[in-house]
Residue frames as qw, qx, qy, qz and C-alpha x, y, z in Angstrom:
[[0.001, 0.889, -0.382, -0.252, 29.26, -29.84, 174.30],
 [0.841, 0.445, -0.297, 0.077, 31.95, -31.31, 172.14],
 [0.805, -0.496, 0.139, 0.295, 35.00, -32.99, 173.60],
 [0.263, -0.682, 0.405, 0.549, 38.58, -32.25, 172.57],
 [0.348, -0.043, 0.766, 0.539, 38.26, -34.17, 169.30],
 [0.298, 0.099, -0.271, -0.910, 35.06, -32.33, 168.21],
 [0.339, -0.258, -0.873, -0.236, 32.70, -35.26, 168.91],
 [0.497, -0.497, -0.019, -0.711, 29.46, -34.76, 170.75],
 [0.137, -0.201, 0.864, -0.441, 29.05, -36.32, 174.11],
 [0.145, -0.282, -0.932, -0.177, 26.35, -38.98, 174.63],
 [0.003, 0.572, 0.615, -0.543, 24.12, -36.74, 176.81],
 [0.187, 0.479, -0.155, -0.843, 23.99, -33.97, 174.17],
 [0.219, 0.088, -0.805, -0.545, 23.23, -36.47, 171.42],
 [0.110, -0.383, -0.906, 0.144, 20.52, -38.16, 173.52],
 [0.093, 0.539, 0.383, -0.744, 18.90, -34.87, 174.33],
 [0.234, 0.381, -0.398, -0.801, 18.69, -33.88, 170.68],
 [0.217, -0.043, -0.922, -0.320, 17.36, -37.25, 169.70],
 [0.022, -0.471, -0.807, 0.356, 14.60, -37.10, 172.36],
 [0.182, 0.525, 0.113, -0.824, 13.58, -33.61, 171.16],
 [0.301, 0.233, -0.622, -0.684, 13.30, -34.76, 167.54],
 [0.169, -0.191, -0.966, -0.048, 11.38, -37.88, 168.58],
 [0.059, 0.520, 0.616, -0.589, 8.96, -35.83, 170.66],
 [0.238, 0.446, -0.180, -0.844, 8.42, -33.41, 167.78],
 [0.283, 0.091, -0.796, -0.527, 7.71, -36.21, 165.31],
 [0.114, -0.357, -0.907, 0.192, 5.24, -37.91, 167.73],
 [0.123, 0.526, 0.340, -0.770, 3.53, -34.53, 168.28],
 [0.284, 0.342, -0.418, -0.792, 3.14, -33.99, 164.54],
 [0.265, -0.079, -0.914, -0.297, 1.78, -37.42, 163.93],
 [0.035, -0.458, -0.779, 0.427, -0.76, -36.98, 166.78],
 [0.205, 0.496, 0.083, -0.840, -1.83, -33.61, 165.36],
 [0.296, 0.186, -0.678, -0.647, -2.30, -35.21, 161.91],
 [0.168, -0.247, -0.954, 0.006, -4.35, -38.01, 163.44],
 [0.060, 0.515, 0.553, -0.652, -6.60, -35.52, 165.25],
 [0.251, 0.442, -0.211, -0.835, -7.09, -33.44, 162.13],
 [0.284, 0.059, -0.832, -0.473, -7.92, -36.48, 160.01],
 [0.104, -0.351, -0.901, 0.234, -10.38, -37.86, 162.59],
 [0.142, 0.514, 0.339, -0.775, -12.11, -34.51, 162.89],
 [0.292, 0.330, -0.455, -0.774, -12.48, -34.20, 159.12],
 [0.252, -0.089, -0.935, -0.233, -13.84, -37.73, 158.85],
 [0.016, -0.439, -0.775, 0.454, -16.33, -37.13, 161.64],
 [0.223, 0.474, 0.059, -0.850, -17.56, -33.91, 160.04],
 [0.334, 0.206, -0.665, -0.635, -18.07, -35.65, 156.70],
 [0.203, -0.162, -0.965, -0.020, -19.83, -38.63, 158.30],
 [0.073, -0.553, -0.720, 0.413, -22.26, -36.74, 160.50],
 [0.057, 0.267, -0.094, -0.957, -22.89, -33.69, 158.33],
 [0.173, 0.554, 0.798, 0.162, -26.49, -33.22, 157.30],
 [0.034, 0.087, -0.034, -0.995, -28.22, -30.17, 155.86],
 [0.123, 0.564, 0.814, -0.061, -31.98, -29.72, 156.14],
 [0.069, 0.046, -0.140, -0.987, -33.98, -27.19, 154.33],
 [0.202, 0.523, 0.778, -0.282, -37.68, -26.55, 154.78],
 [0.051, -0.005, -0.372, -0.927, -39.70, -24.93, 152.00],
 [0.494, 0.347, 0.449, -0.659, -43.32, -24.01, 151.65],
 [0.262, 0.147, 0.863, 0.406, -45.01, -26.27, 149.06],
 [0.142, -0.532, -0.545, -0.632, -48.44, -24.69, 149.01],
 [0.098, 0.032, 0.501, -0.859, -50.57, -22.45, 151.17],
 [0.244, -0.464, -0.803, -0.285, -54.10, -23.72, 151.88],
 [0.336, -0.873, -0.341, -0.097, -56.15, -20.81, 153.29],
 [0.088, -0.914, 0.313, -0.244, -53.77, -19.41, 155.85],
 [0.805, -0.422, 0.414, 0.044, -51.99, -22.62, 156.63],
 [0.384, 0.681, -0.579, -0.231, -48.75, -23.31, 154.78],
 [0.992, -0.057, 0.108, -0.002, -47.81, -26.90, 153.97],
 [0.096, -0.821, 0.556, 0.092, -44.14, -27.40, 154.54],
 [0.971, 0.189, -0.121, 0.080, -41.70, -29.96, 153.09],
 [0.401, -0.787, 0.451, 0.132, -38.34, -30.74, 154.59],
 [0.841, 0.468, -0.252, 0.102, -35.42, -31.96, 152.46],
 [0.617, -0.681, 0.371, 0.131, -32.39, -33.45, 154.04],
 [0.703, 0.618, -0.345, 0.074, -29.09, -33.75, 152.16],
 [0.829, -0.478, 0.212, 0.198, -26.30, -35.99, 153.45],
 [0.224, -0.682, 0.539, 0.441, -22.62, -36.07, 152.47],
 [0.493, 0.043, 0.810, 0.315, -23.18, -38.86, 149.97],
 [0.399, 0.732, 0.549, 0.062, -25.53, -36.69, 147.96],
 [0.158, -0.667, 0.175, 0.706, -23.04, -34.12, 146.81],
 [0.598, 0.688, -0.059, -0.406, -23.20, -32.96, 143.19],
 [0.107, 0.570, -0.786, -0.212, -20.00, -34.93, 142.35],
 [0.207, -0.042, 0.975, -0.066, -21.77, -38.21, 143.10],
 [0.552, 0.458, 0.439, -0.541, -25.20, -37.41, 141.55]]
């Protein structure tokens, strides 16, 4: 509450300051988690596709291709 002169008391100001500080720390932590998750997904992402190259008799010969994040069309 405000005192007679309209100024805030120290406890009210401190409570507001703690709330804002907690909010900012929480937002920074959320940003760190999101960034770490995105970096982890890009680093460990691999896509494997297996196709049939030729069929000899009744046995297909398969070839597996693995694409990593570094092999995106923008970098080729």
